[in-house]
C-alpha positions in Angstrom: 0.0 0.0 0.0 2.8 2.4 0.8 4.4 1.8 -2.6 1.2 2.7 -4.3 1.0 6.0 -2.3 4.6 6.9 -3.2 3.8 6.3 -6.9 0.8 8.6 -6.7 2.7 11.3 -5.0 5.5 11.0 -7.6 2.9 11.3 -10.3 1.6 14.6 -9.0 5.1 16.0 -8.7 5.7 15.3 -12.4 2.3 16.7 -13.5 3.0 20.0 -11.7 6.4 20.5 -13.3 5.3 19.4 -16.8 4.1 22.0 -19.3 3.8 20.0 -22.5 0.3 19.7 -24.0 -1.4 16.3 -24.4 -4.1 15.4 -26.9 -5.9 12.6 -25.2 -6.0 10.6 -22.0 -4.8 7.2 -23.3 -1.8 5.0 -23.2 -1.6 4.9 -27.0 -1.1 1.1 -27.0 -3.3 -0.7 -29.4 -6.9 -0.9 -28.2 -6.6 0.3 -24.6 -8.3 3.7 -24.2 -10.3 5.4 -21.6 -14.1 5.3 -21.8 -14.5 9.1 -21.5 -15.4 12.0 -23.8 -13.0 14.9 -24.6 -15.1 17.3 -26.6 -13.6 20.6 -25.3 -10.0 19.3 -25.2 -10.0 18.6 -28.9 -12.0 21.6 -30.0 -9.4 23.9 -28.5 -6.9 22.5 -31.0 -9.0 22.5 -34.2 -7.0 23.6 -37.2 -8.4 26.1 -39.7 -8.7 23.3 -42.3 -9.3 19.7 -41.4 -7.6 18.4 -44.5 -5.5 20.7 -46.7 -5.4 18.1 -49.5 -9.2 17.8 -49.6 -8.6 14.1 -50.3 -11.7 12.9 -48.5 -9.9 11.1 -45.8 -12.0 10.7 -42.6 -10.6 9.2 -39.5 -12.9 7.7 -36.9 -13.3 8.7 -33.2 -13.9 7.1 -29.9 -17.6 7.2 -29.0 -16.4 9.0 -25.9 -13.9 11.2 -27.9 -16.4 12.8 -30.2 -14.4 15.5 -32.0 -11.0 13.7 -32.5 -11.6 13.1 -36.2 -11.6 16.8 -36.8 -8.1 17.2 -35.5 -6.6 13.9 -36.6 -4.5 15.4 -39.4 -3.2 18.1 -37.1 -1.8 15.8 -34.4 2.0 15.5 -34.2 3.7 12.6 -35.9 3.6 9.4 -33.8 0.5 10.4 -31.8 -1.8 8.2 -33.9 -0.1 4.9 -33.1 -2.5 2.5 -34.7 -1.2 2.8 -38.3 1.3 4.5 -40.5 -0.1 7.5 -42.5 1.3 6.3 -45.7 -0.9 3.2 -45.4 -4.1 5.2 -45.6 -5.7 4.9 -49.1 -6.9 8.1 -50.5 -10.6 8.4 -51.2 -11.8 9.8 -54.6 -13.5 13.2 -54.6 -17.3 12.9 -54.6 -19.0 14.3 -57.7 -22.2 15.1 -55.8 -22.8 16.4 -52.3 -22.9 13.9 -49.4 -26.5 14.7 -48.7 -27.6 13.6 -52.2 -26.0 10.2 -52.0 -27.9 7.2 -50.6 -27.3 6.6 -46.9 -25.9 3.1 -47.4 -23.5 4.4 -50.0 -22.3 7.2 -47.7 -21.7 4.7 -45.0 -19.6 2.4 -47.2 -17.6 5.3 -48.7 -16.4 6.5 -45.3 -12.7 5.7 -45.0 -12.5 4.7 -41.3 -9.0 3.4 -40.6 -8.1 3.8 -37.0 -8.7 0.9 -34.7 -7.5 2.2 -31.4 -10.6 4.2 -30.9 -14.3 3.5 -31.6 -15.9 4.9 -34.8 -19.5 5.3 -35.9 -21.0 4.8 -39.4 -23.8 7.3 -38.8 -21.9 9.8 -36.8 -22.6 12.8 -39.1 -26.3 11.8 -39.6 -26.9 11.3 -35.8 -25.0 14.4 -34.6 -27.1 17.6 -34.0 -26.3 21.2 -32.9 -29.5 22.7 -31.5 -29.7 26.5 -31.9 -31.5 26.9 -28.6 -31.7 25.1 -25.3 -29.2 23.8 -22.7 -27.4 21.4 -25.1 -24.9 22.8 -27.7 -24.1 19.5 -29.4 -25.6 16.0 -29.2 -24.8 12.7 -30.8 -27.0 9.5 -30.8 -25.4 6.2 -31.4 -25.9 2.4 -31.2 -23.5 -0.5 -30.8 -23.9 -4.2 -31.5 -21.4 -7.0 -30.8 -22.4 -10.6 -31.2 -20.7 -14.0 -31.7 -21.2 -17.6 -32.7 -19.2 -20.3 -30.9 -18.3 -23.9 -31.3 -17.0 -25.9 -28.3 -15.3 -29.2 -27.7 -15.5 -30.8 -24.3 -18.1 -29.8 -21.7 -15.4 -28.9 -19.1 -14.7 -25.6 -20.9 -13.9 -22.9 -18.4 -15.7 -19.6 -18.6 -17.1 -16.8 -16.4 -20.4 -14.9 -16.5 -18.7 -12.1 -18.5 -21.0 -11.2 -21.4 -19.2 -11.6 -24.7 -21.7 -9.6 -26.7 -23.8 -6.5 -26.2 -26.5 -4.3 -27.7 -26.3 -0.7 -26.5 -28.1 2.6 -27.3 -26.5 5.9 -26.2 -26.3 9.6 -26.4 -23.4 12.0 -25.6 -22.9 15.7 -26.0 -21.9 19.1 -24.6 -23.8 21.6 -22.5 -24.1 25.0 -24.0 -21.5 27.7 -23.0 -19.8 25.3 -20.6 -16.8 22.9 -20.6 -19.1 20.1 -19.4 -20.0 17.0 -21.5 -22.4 14.2 -20.8 -22.9 10.6 -21.7 -25.7 8.1 -21.2 -25.9 4.5 -22.5 -28.5 1.8 -21.8 -28.5 -2.0 -22.3 -31.9 -3.0 -23.7 -31.1 -6.7 -23.0 -31.1 -8.1 -19.5 -28.4 -10.2 -17.9 -28.5 -13.5 -15.9 -28.4 -12.9 -12.2 -29.6 -9.3 -12.3 -33.0 -7.8 -12.7 -33.7 -5.7 -15.8 -33.2 -2.3 -14.2 -29.9 -3.3 -12.5 -28.4 -4.1 -15.9 -30.3 -1.3 -17.8 -27.8 1.6 -17.3 -24.4 1.2 -18.8 -23.0 4.7 -18.5 -24.5 7.9 -16.9 -22.1 10.7 -16.1 -21.0 14.2 -16.8 -17.4 15.3 -17.5 -16.0 18.8 -16.7 -12.9 19.9 -18.6 -12.2 23.2 -16.9 -8.8 22.3 -15.5 -6.1 22.0 -18.2 -5.0 18.5 -18.8 -7.7 17.1 -16.5 -11.2 15.9 -16.3 -13.5 15.6 -13.4 -16.1 12.8 -14.0 -19.2 12.5 -11.8 -21.7 9.7 -12.1 -21.8 6.0 -13.1 -18.8 5.1 -15.3 -16.3 2.3 -16.0 -14.0 1.6 -13.1 -10.3 1.4 -13.9 -9.6 -2.0 -12.2 -6.6 -3.2 -14.2 -5.6 -1.9 -17.6 -7.8 -4.1 -19.7 -10.5 -4.3 -17.0 -11.0 -0.5 -17.4 -10.9 -0.4 -21.2 -13.9 0.2 -23.4 -15.7 -2.9 -24.8 -15.8 -1.2 -28.2 -12.1 -1.6 -28.9 -11.0 -4.9 -27.4 -8.7 -7.0 -29.6 -10.3 -10.3 -28.7 -13.9 -11.4 -28.3 -13.2 -12.4 -24.7 -11.4 -10.2 -22.2 -8.5 -11.7 -20.3 -9.3 -13.8 -17.2 -8.1 -11.1 -14.7 -10.2 -8.5 -16.5 -13.3 -10.8 -16.5 -12.9 -11.5 -12.8 -11.3 -8.5 -11.2 -12.6 -5.7 -13.4 -14.9 -4.9 -16.4 -17.4 -3.2 -14.1 -18.8 0.3 -13.5 -19.2 2.2 -10.3 -21.0 5.3 -9.0 -18.7 8.1 -7.8 -16.3 10.9 -8.7 -13.0 10.6 -10.7 -10.1 12.8 -11.5 -8.3 11.9 -14.7 -5.1 13.6 -15.8 -3.0 13.4 -18.9 0.5 14.7 -19.7 3.2 13.7 -22.2 5.0 11.6 -19.6 2.3 10.5 -17.3 -1.4 9.7 -17.1 -3.4 9.0 -14.0 -6.9 8.1 -12.9 -8.1 8.5 -9.3 -11.6 7.5 -8.2 -13.6 7.5 -5.0 -16.7 5.3 -5.5 -19.5 3.3 -3.9 -18.4 -0.3 -3.9 -21.8 -1.4 -5.1 -22.1 -3.1 -8.5 -25.1 -2.9 -10.8 -27.3 -0.9 -8.3 -27.8 -3.9 -6.0 -27.5 -1.6 -2.9 -27.8 2.1 -2.3 -24.3 2.2 -0.6 -22.5 -1.0 -0.1 -19.3 0.7 1.2 -16.5 3.0 0.1 -14.0 2.2 -2.6 -10.8 3.7 -3.9 -9.4 3.0 -7.4 -6.2 4.5 -8.7 -4.1 4.0 -11.8 -0.9 5.6 -13.0 0.8 5.2 -16.4 4.3 6.4 -17.1 5.3 7.1 -20.7 9.1 7.2 -20.9 9.0 7.9 -24.7 6.3 10.4 -24.5 8.4 13.3 -25.8 10.0 11.4 -28.8 7.0 11.7 -31.1 6.9 8.0 -31.7 10.4 7.8 -33.1 11.4 4.9 -30.9 7.9 3.5 -30.5 5.4 3.9 -27.7 6.1 2.5 -24.2 3.7 2.5 -21.3 4.5 1.3 -17.8 1.6 1.4 -15.4 0.1 0.1 -12.2 -2.9 0.5 -10.0 -4.8 -0.4 -6.9 -8.5 -1.1 -6.2 -9.5 -1.4 -2.5 -12.8 -1.2 -0.7 -15.4 -2.9 1.4 -18.6 -4.7 0.1 -19.7 -7.2 2.7 -15.9 -8.0 3.1 -12.7 -6.1 2.5 -11.0 -6.6 -0.8 -7.7 -5.4 -2.5 -6.6 -5.8 -6.1 -3.2 -4.7 -7.4 -2.1 -4.6 -11.0 1.0 -3.9 -13.1 1.2 -3.4 -16.8 3.7 -2.9 -19.6 2.8 -2.1 -23.2 4.9 -1.3 -26.2 4.2 -0.5 -29.8 6.5 0.0 -32.7 5.0 0.7 -36.1 2.8 -2.3 -36.9 3.9 -4.5 -34.0 2.5 -4.2 -30.5 2.7 -6.1 -27.3 1.4 -5.8 -23.8 1.6 -7.7 -20.5 -0.5 -7.4 -17.3 -0.3 -9.1 -13.9 -3.0 -8.9 -11.3 -3.1 -10.1 -7.7 -6.1 -10.0 -5.3 -6.9 -10.5 -1.7 -10.6 -10.6 -2.4 -12.1 -8.8 -5.3 -15.3 -7.0 -6.4 -16.0 -7.7 -10.0 -19.4 -8.8 -11.2 -19.8 -10.1 -7.7 -17.8 -10.1 -4.4 -15.3 -12.9 -4.0 -13.2 -13.3 -0.8 -10.6 -15.6 -2.3 -6.9 -14.8 -2.9 -6.4 -14.9 -6.7 -3.9 -13.9 -9.3 -3.5 -13.9 -13.0 -1.3 -12.9 -15.9 -1.6 -12.4 -19.7 0.7 -11.5 -22.6 -0.5 -10.3 -26.0 1.3 -9.9 -29.3 -0.4 -8.2 -32.3 0.7 -7.3 -35.8 -1.0 -5.3 -38.5 -0.6 -7.0 -41.9 -2.5 -4.2 -43.5 -4.4 -1.2 -42.0 -7.5 -3.4 -42.0 -6.1 -6.9 -41.1 -4.6 -7.7 -37.8 -3.1 -11.0 -36.4 -3.2 -11.4 -32.6 -2.2 -14.0 -30.1 -2.5 -14.2 -26.3 -1.3 -16.4 -23.4 -3.6 -16.0 -20.4 -3.6 -17.8 -17.0 -5.6 -17.4 -13.9 -5.4 -18.9 -10.4 -8.8 -18.4 -8.7 -7.6 -19.4 -5.3 -3.9 -19.3 -4.3 -4.6 -21.4 -1.2 -5.7 -24.3 -3.3 -3.0 -26.2 -5.4 -3.4 -27.3 -9.0 -6.3 -25.2 -10.0 -4.8 -22.8 -12.6 -6.7 -22.2 -15.7 -4.8 -21.3 -19.0 -6.1 -20.0 -22.3 -4.2 -19.9 -25.5 -5.8 -17.7 -28.1 -5.0 -16.9 -31.7 -7.1 -14.6 -33.8 -7.7 -12.4 -36.8 -9.4 -9.0 -36.9 -10.8 -7.6 -40.2 -11.5 -3.9 -39.7 -13.8 -3.3 -42.7 -14.6 0.2 -41.4 -12.4 0.6 -38.4 -14.2 -0.5 -35.2 -17.5 0.6 -36.8 -17.7 -2.5 -38.9 -15.5 -5.4 -37.8 -15.3 -9.2 -38.1 -13.4 -11.3 -35.6 -12.2 -14.9 -35.6 -10.7 -16.4 -32.4 -9.5 -19.9 -31.6 -9.0 -20.7 -27.9 -7.4 -23.8 -26.3 -8.4 -24.0 -22.6 -6.0 -25.9 -20.4 -7.4 -26.6 -16.9 -5.5 -28.3 -14.1 -8.6 -29.6 -12.3 -11.0 -30.1 -15.3 -10.9 -31.5 -18.9 -9.1 -29.4 -21.5 -11.3 -28.0 -24.2 -11.2 -26.0 -27.4 -13.5 -23.3 -28.8 -13.9 -21.4 -32.1 -15.6 -18.0 -31.9 -16.7 -15.8 -34.8 -17.8 -12.3 -33.9 -19.0 -9.1 -35.5 -19.3 -5.5 -34.3 -21.4 -2.7 -35.8 -21.3 0.8 -34.5 -23.9 3.3 -35.8 
């Protein structure tokens, strides 16, 4: 615990002395981004012209980073780590206005390339700027992620993590303020929870008044582990890693301070330890995460390195503590990341009082801007006091980003090796559509 406190204090010292601007709160390693919106941060840096070449290139944006596509071409070299600019095919100039072309044709013509952030096929059509009222800008969106699976052996290990989702949401900006909002619902229920407990996915406001910082109030994704706190829209595999499925991938009601600089990012939250609105106040919880970026001032010349760690501790029926460390590196088309988590009790989808630990390592390579090969080794020990119960998963996969994350096909093969159950295999085919 003392080591974590020292890390947080060191983080604040660096942030006070640093003056360099930062474009987003992210670790810039393939697919791991915050779940928040940054409307005002990006708007302050909008160039006079989005694209001087007028070549029709349109980058995508995180559903929670709604204006990033407007400034994509103005970002410094190396800040868009997901692809090389020379790999972007140029779109032909349209002979008629966008409004006159059929909707489906406009959707298919959009040149969405980035895969480290979410993108939306109907972003332009579903974004509005009311002339009056409290809202200055508003965007409606929908997300679908589904899969088909084939299994061998009934002893296959899994958790209750949902591998697909259907969500409907709205995000925007309040007029004459530096405050944004986001609200997402899950129309489908979930096993073990009543309909209303699972109905709200996100419901928060974000204030951007403090330079380099955001204050987030409401119900939002909790940063328990690196992958556990990442948006579901940009995961490289159909299934999260085992430590993310067990320790994290949850939301909590509370207040968060998120900061971003060239050399460091941090995320500090004080929440209710309740999950899915089961109780009004189950107990207090602290979640903190710090990322160090040693190559943050090199403009990507030597790649992108992130070294991070975090702590999640609280009380919900029983005390729990989860610690995590993370390393991610990307150089051109190759990226890797590793994460280790250890828990003395944890509060994921439900409270568990066991001592658990897990580790995963991922390697990914972009063959083309639209085709990605990925592989992962993933192991999890659900109870360190019990011998020979480790569960291992070996996954190989292919991602085909037809339109960035807005239209994506996924193929995963998983070999599940269990010390106390039969081994098994699975093949999963998934798709994602973002409107």
